[in-house]
C-alpha positions in Angstrom: 76.6 98.3 63.0 73.5 96.2 63.6 73.7 92.4 63.1 70.9 89.9 62.6 71.1 86.1 62.2 68.2 84.4 60.3 68.2 80.6 60.5 66.1 78.4 58.3 65.9 74.8 59.7 64.6 72.1 57.4 64.7 68.3 57.7 67.6 68.1 55.2 69.7 71.1 56.2 70.2 74.3 58.3 70.8 77.5 56.3 72.3 80.4 58.3 72.1 84.0 57.0 74.0 86.8 58.6 72.9 90.3 57.9 74.8 93.5 58.8 72.8 96.7 58.6 70.0 94.6 56.9 72.4 93.5 54.1 73.2 89.8 53.6 77.0 89.3 54.2 77.3 85.6 55.0 75.4 82.4 54.0 76.3 78.9 55.2 74.7 75.6 55.0 74.9 72.6 57.3 73.4 69.4 55.9 71.8 67.0 58.3 74.2 64.1 59.0 77.1 66.0 57.4 80.5 64.7 58.6 84.0 66.1 58.7 83.4 69.6 60.0 86.4 71.8 60.7 87.4 71.2 64.3 86.3 67.6 64.5 89.0 65.3 66.2 89.5 61.8 64.8 91.5 58.7 65.7 92.8 57.8 62.3 95.1 55.2 60.8 98.0 55.9 58.5 97.1 54.5 55.1 100.0 55.6 52.9 103.2 57.6 53.3 104.4 59.9 50.5 108.0 60.8 51.0 108.1 62.9 47.9 105.4 65.2 49.4 106.7 64.8 52.9 103.1 63.9 53.8 100.8 61.0 54.7 97.3 59.9 53.7 95.2 59.1 56.8 92.1 57.0 56.9 89.4 58.8 59.0 86.4 57.1 57.5 85.9 59.4 54.5 85.6 58.0 50.9 88.9 59.7 50.1 91.9 59.4 52.4 92.6 62.6 54.3 95.9 64.5 53.8 98.4 65.3 56.6 101.6 67.2 55.8 104.7 66.9 58.0 104.6 70.6 58.9 101.0 70.2 60.1 102.0 67.5 62.6 103.1 70.1 65.2 106.2 70.2 67.4 104.6 68.2 70.2 103.7 65.3 67.9 106.0 62.8 69.8 104.3 63.7 73.1 100.8 63.3 71.4 101.9 59.9 70.0 103.0 58.8 73.5 99.7 60.0 74.9 97.7 57.8 72.4 99.8 54.7 73.3 99.2 55.2 77.1 95.5 56.1 76.9 94.7 53.3 74.4 96.1 50.7 76.8 93.6 48.6 78.8 95.6 49.2 81.9 95.2 53.0 81.5 94.2 54.9 84.6 95.4 58.3 83.4 93.3 61.2 84.7 95.4 64.2 83.5 97.9 64.8 80.8 100.1 66.6 83.3 101.3 63.2 84.4 102.8 62.5 81.0 106.5 63.3 80.6 106.9 65.5 77.5 109.0 64.3 74.6 111.4 66.5 72.7 109.9 68.5 69.9 110.1 66.9 66.4 112.6 68.3 63.9 111.1 71.1 61.7 113.3 69.9 58.8 112.5 66.2 59.4 110.9 63.6 57.1 107.4 62.1 57.5 108.7 58.5 57.1 110.9 59.0 60.2 107.9 59.7 62.4 105.0 57.7 60.9 104.5 54.1 59.6 101.7 52.5 57.7 99.0 51.2 60.1 99.9 53.5 62.9 97.1 55.0 64.9 97.2 58.8 65.0 95.1 61.6 66.6 94.2 64.3 64.0 91.9 67.3 63.6 90.1 68.4 60.5 91.5 71.8 59.3 89.8 71.8 55.9 86.6 70.1 54.9 86.5 67.9 51.8 86.4 70.1 48.8 85.7 68.9 45.2 87.6 65.6 44.7 89.9 66.1 47.7 89.5 64.5 51.1 89.8 66.4 54.3 93.0 68.3 55.3 94.3 67.4 58.7 96.5 68.7 61.5 97.9 67.0 64.6 98.2 70.3 66.5 95.0 69.7 68.4 93.0 72.7 69.6 89.6 73.1 71.2 88.0 76.4 70.6 85.8 78.3 73.1 84.4 81.8 72.8 87.2 83.5 74.7 89.9 80.9 74.7 91.4 78.2 72.5 92.9 75.2 74.4 96.0 73.5 73.0 96.9 70.2 74.8 100.7 69.5 75.2 101.7 73.1 74.6 102.8 75.4 77.5 102.6 78.6 75.5 100.1 81.4 76.2 99.5 83.8 73.3 97.1 86.8 73.0 95.2 87.9 69.9 97.0 90.7 68.0 93.7 92.4 67.4 93.5 93.4 71.1 94.5 97.0 70.8 96.4 98.0 74.0 99.6 96.4 75.3 98.4 96.8 78.9 95.3 94.7 78.1 97.4 92.1 76.4 99.8 91.9 79.4 96.9 91.7 81.8 95.2 88.8 79.9 98.5 86.9 79.5 99.3 87.1 83.2 95.7 86.2 84.2 95.6 83.1 81.9 99.1 82.0 83.0 97.9 82.0 86.6 94.9 79.7 85.9 96.0 77.4 83.2 96.8 73.7 84.1 100.2 72.2 83.3 100.8 70.8 79.8 98.1 73.0 78.2 98.7 76.0 76.0 96.1 78.8 75.6 95.3 81.3 72.8 93.4 84.3 74.1 90.8 85.4 71.5 89.9 89.0 70.7 86.5 88.8 72.5 88.3 88.1 75.8 89.2 91.8 76.0 88.0 93.2 79.3 86.9 89.8 80.7 87.3 88.9 84.4 89.2 85.9 85.7 86.1 84.1 86.9 84.5 84.0 83.4 87.8 82.9 81.8 88.5 80.2 84.4 84.9 78.8 84.0 85.4 78.5 80.2 88.9 77.0 80.6 87.6 74.3 82.9 84.8 73.5 80.4 87.4 73.1 77.6 89.7 70.9 79.7 86.7 68.7 80.6 85.8 68.4 76.9 89.3 67.3 76.1 89.5 64.8 79.0 86.5 62.9 77.7 89.0 61.5 75.3 90.7 59.4 78.0 87.9 56.7 78.2 86.9 57.0 74.5 90.3 56.0 73.2 90.2 52.7 75.2 86.9 51.7 73.6 87.1 52.8 70.0 89.0 51.5 66.9 90.5 53.6 64.2 89.0 55.3 62.2 86.5 56.9 64.6 85.3 60.3 65.6 86.6 61.2 69.1 85.5 64.8 69.8 83.0 66.6 67.6 83.0 70.3 67.0 79.7 71.9 68.0 77.1 72.2 65.2 77.7 74.9 62.6 74.9 77.1 64.0 76.4 77.3 67.5 80.0 77.4 66.2 79.1 80.4 63.9 77.4 82.1 66.8 80.4 81.5 69.1 82.7 83.2 66.6 80.6 86.1 65.4 78.4 87.1 68.4 78.9 90.5 69.9 76.8 92.6 72.3 75.4 94.7 69.5 73.5 91.8 67.9 69.9 92.9 67.3 68.2 89.5 66.9 68.6 85.8 66.2 65.5 84.4 64.5 65.0 80.7 63.9 62.0 78.7 62.6 62.7 75.6 64.8 61.7 75.5 68.5 64.5 73.1 69.6 67.2 75.0 67.8 65.8 78.2 69.2 66.0 76.8 72.8 69.5 75.6 72.2 70.7 79.0 70.9 68.8 80.8 73.7 70.7 78.7 76.3 74.0 79.4 74.6 73.4 83.1 74.5 72.3 83.0 78.1 75.5 81.4 79.1 77.5 84.2 77.4 75.3 87.2 78.4 72.2 86.4 80.4 70.4 89.7 79.6 70.7 89.0 75.9 68.7 85.7 75.9 65.6 87.6 74.7 67.2 88.5 71.3 66.7 84.8 70.3 63.2 84.6 68.8 61.1 81.8 67.4 59.5 82.4 64.0 56.3 80.4 63.3 54.8 82.4 60.4 53.2 80.6 57.4 55.5 82.4 55.0 59.0 80.9 54.6 61.4 82.6 57.0 63.8 83.7 54.3 61.1 85.2 52.2 59.5 87.0 55.2 62.8 88.7 56.1 63.9 89.4 52.5 66.8 87.0 52.5 65.5 85.0 49.4 65.4 88.2 47.3 69.0 89.1 48.4 70.2 85.6 47.6 68.7 85.9 44.1 70.4 89.3 43.6 73.8 88.5 45.1 74.7 85.2 43.5 75.2 84.6 39.8 77.7 85.8 37.3 76.6 89.5 37.3 76.1 91.5 40.5 74.9 95.1 40.5 76.1 97.3 43.3 75.7 101.1 42.7 74.0 103.3 40.1 74.4 101.0 37.2 77.9 99.7 38.1 78.3 96.0 38.4 80.7 93.1 39.0 81.2 90.1 36.8 82.3 87.1 38.9 84.0 84.1 37.2 85.2 80.9 38.8 88.0 78.8 37.4 90.0 75.8 38.6 93.1 77.9 39.3 91.5 81.1 40.8 88.5 83.4 41.0 88.2 86.6 38.9 86.1 89.7 39.7 85.8 92.3 36.9 84.6 95.8 37.8 82.4 97.6 35.3 81.0 101.1 35.5 78.1 100.3 33.2 76.1 103.4 32.4 77.3 105.2 35.5 79.0 108.5 35.0 78.6 111.5 37.3 78.2 114.9 35.5 81.2 117.1 36.0 83.7 114.3 36.9 86.6 113.4 34.7 87.4 109.8 33.8 90.0 109.4 36.6 87.7 110.7 39.4 84.8 108.6 38.1 86.9 105.5 38.0 88.1 106.1 41.6 84.5 106.6 42.7 83.4 103.3 41.1 86.4 101.4 42.3 85.9 102.5 45.9 82.3 101.3 45.8 83.4 98.1 44.1 85.6 97.3 47.1 82.6 97.2 49.4 80.7 94.8 47.2 83.7 92.7 46.3 84.5 92.2 50.1 80.9 91.3 50.7 80.9 88.8 47.8 84.1 87.1 49.2 82.3 86.5 52.6 79.0 85.7 51.1 80.2 83.0 48.6 83.1 82.0 51.0 85.5 82.3 48.0 89.0 81.0 48.8 92.4 80.5 47.2 93.5 83.2 44.8 91.1 86.0 43.9 92.1 88.6 41.2 90.0 91.8 41.0 90.3 93.8 37.7 89.4 97.4 38.7 88.7 100.2 36.2 92.0 101.7 35.0 93.4 104.6 37.1 96.6 106.4 36.0 97.4 108.1 39.3 99.4 106.0 41.8 97.7 107.9 44.7 94.3 106.8 43.5 95.5 103.2 43.3 96.7 103.5 46.9 93.4 104.8 48.0 91.6 101.8 46.6 94.1 99.4 48.2 93.7 101.1 51.6 89.9 101.1 51.3 89.9 97.3 50.5 92.0 96.6 53.5 89.6 98.6 55.7 86.4 96.8 54.4 88.1 93.4 54.6 89.1 93.9 58.2 85.8 92.5 59.4 86.4 89.2 57.4 87.2 86.5 60.0 88.9 84.3 57.4 92.6 84.7 57.1 93.5 86.7 54.0 96.3 88.7 52.4 95.8 91.7 50.0 98.4 92.9 47.6 98.6 96.5 46.3 97.1 97.2 42.8 99.5 96.8 39.9 99.9 99.5 37.3 97.2 97.7 35.3 94.8 98.1 38.3 94.8 94.4 39.1 94.5 93.4 42.8 95.5 90.0 44.1 93.9 88.6 47.3 94.6 85.2 48.9 91.9 84.0 51.2 92.0 80.8 53.3 89.6 78.1 52.1 88.5 75.6 54.7 85.0 74.7 53.3 83.5 74.3 49.8 82.5 77.6 48.2 78.9 78.5 48.5 77.5 78.4 45.0 73.8 79.1 44.3 72.4 78.9 40.8 70.2 81.9 40.3 69.3 81.4 36.6 66.0 79.5 36.3 65.1 77.1 33.6 61.8 77.8 31.9 59.3 75.7 34.0 57.1 75.2 31.0 59.5 74.2 28.2 62.2 72.7 30.6 64.8 74.4 28.5 63.7 73.0 25.2 62.5 76.4 23.8 59.0 75.0 23.0 56.0 75.2 25.2 52.4 73.8 25.3 49.7 76.5 24.8 49.5 78.7 28.0 45.7 78.3 27.9 46.1 74.7 29.1 47.8 75.7 32.3 44.5 76.5 34.1 43.1 73.1 32.8 46.2 71.3 34.3 45.6 72.9 37.7 41.9 72.1 37.5 42.4 68.4 36.7 44.9 68.0 39.6 42.6 69.7 42.1 39.8 67.4 41.0 42.1 64.3 41.4 43.2 65.4 44.9 39.6 66.0 46.2 37.9 63.1 44.4 40.5 60.3 44.2 42.7 61.2 47.2 39.8 62.4 49.3 41.7 65.2 50.8 39.6 67.5 53.1 41.8 70.6 52.8 44.1 71.8 50.2 46.9 74.5 50.1 48.2 75.6 46.7 51.5 77.6 46.6 52.2 79.6 43.4 54.0 82.6 42.0 52.2 85.9 42.9 51.2 86.6 39.3 49.5 83.2 39.0 47.8 83.7 42.4 46.4 87.0 41.1 44.9 85.1 38.1 43.5 82.3 40.2 41.7 84.6 42.7 40.6 87.5 40.5 36.8 88.1 40.4 33.7 86.2 41.4 34.2 83.7 38.5 37.8 82.9 39.6 39.1 79.3 39.5 39.3 79.4 43.4 35.6 80.1 43.6 34.7 77.6 40.9 36.6 74.9 42.9 34.5 75.8 46.0 31.2 75.5 44.1 32.3 72.2 42.4 33.8 70.4 45.4 32.4 72.3 48.5 36.0 72.5 49.7 38.1 75.6 49.9 41.5 75.7 48.2 43.8 78.1 50.1 46.2 79.9 47.8 49.5 81.3 49.0 52.2 83.1 47.1 56.0 82.5 47.1 58.2 85.0 45.4 61.1 82.4 45.0 59.0 80.2 42.7 59.5 80.4 39.0 56.6 81.8 37.0 54.5 78.7 36.4 55.8 76.6 39.3 53.2 75.3 41.8 53.0 72.9 44.7 50.0 71.3 46.5 50.0 70.6 50.3 47.4 68.7 52.4 45.9 69.5 55.8 49.1 68.5 57.5 51.2 70.9 55.3 52.8 67.8 53.7 53.4 68.2 50.0 51.3 66.1 47.7 53.5 64.6 45.0 51.6 64.1 41.8 
């Protein structure tokens, strides 16, 4: 399987598109200045304790207080609390957490008001970003993720990913990590660590410990609520989690981000640095690589997937529903049961892609086409488990009911990616009434005149839909040639497939948009 990462960097956001075998499977956005990313560590302050929920609301600087449940505080919470008191002291000269005597684990059946009090400072980590009207979800089981290892301060356990296939490799990695880990640190060995040598793991472990120990001096200087340790930006974090040696290319349209990613890939696998490429074409990067077209075809209520079959995707407050429809698809010579199985198997592939692409979370119910044979329902269930195996997000799939309904639960840590693909009529603005189409050319003509005569621009770029571009440039008496004769200045016309039919934008010689 070939993988490509296309990254569109703009002043307001970074959009990351992951393709597998040239098909879009993940799309994520990181807005400039966005706060409260999963993995960020904050020094917060207890704002309110809710005994009925066995939880507390924590002030971490967000407009809504963040939520911390007792079960998310972690067994080593008492030791973590002691650490905060010691490190926050002005007399602190602590250089390693190994010097802190561990406190007994907190009671699993305990109550939050026995541990916390209003106004108390507390170290927390974002486990879920703010979604809808809710604030961030927090945990006090602090972890710092690397590519091969996850560091867990105040825990002495070493655990190995269950996805590592052989027991011999699991045993090797566990013994190896136990021999190099410092005291008072726990380690989770990730799947990508399979086959790695001790030198590489030791180097990463030291880097993670150094990152954690930056907290010692920070806690003396800052006041709650404050950010203590920031997760790396979404682009590098995504690359850390999904990168594998079979990656074909990573293409980005910003030189500084390109250099950053190149350095990161070089630190992982020096000979793969060349797969990071800088794109500087005039055409938008997503349009050039066909991402824009896939976005338009993959989001929205109806999604076609195979020979006329399609999915209908509905979102509600309680759960998400995906309905499978065969449409006009019917193979000659197949009975209804066999045809239903064929459509349902294909629907599994597209439904799994949609879950990753839209980052749908919570409860998802898929209504497959009715099948009467239990063996066929089992085939669909097994195929869905196979295609969902590549999904990094935690999920659980239940077998189909006799009504061919499948229930999936999928962890939600970020707001769902939702892109509106239906376009309002650019001429009537949704009113249903339009001005005469013949006046459109006059509108463009008057604006070109204003830009050249009144704004005194020397060069002009006009971006329009391909159909409009064909009209503006057709023949010797085209509008483009007429503007050249009238103003002795050339209007360059570029097409953009993502524009609605009569949408247009003017740009000056510095490629800055002229707002009229």
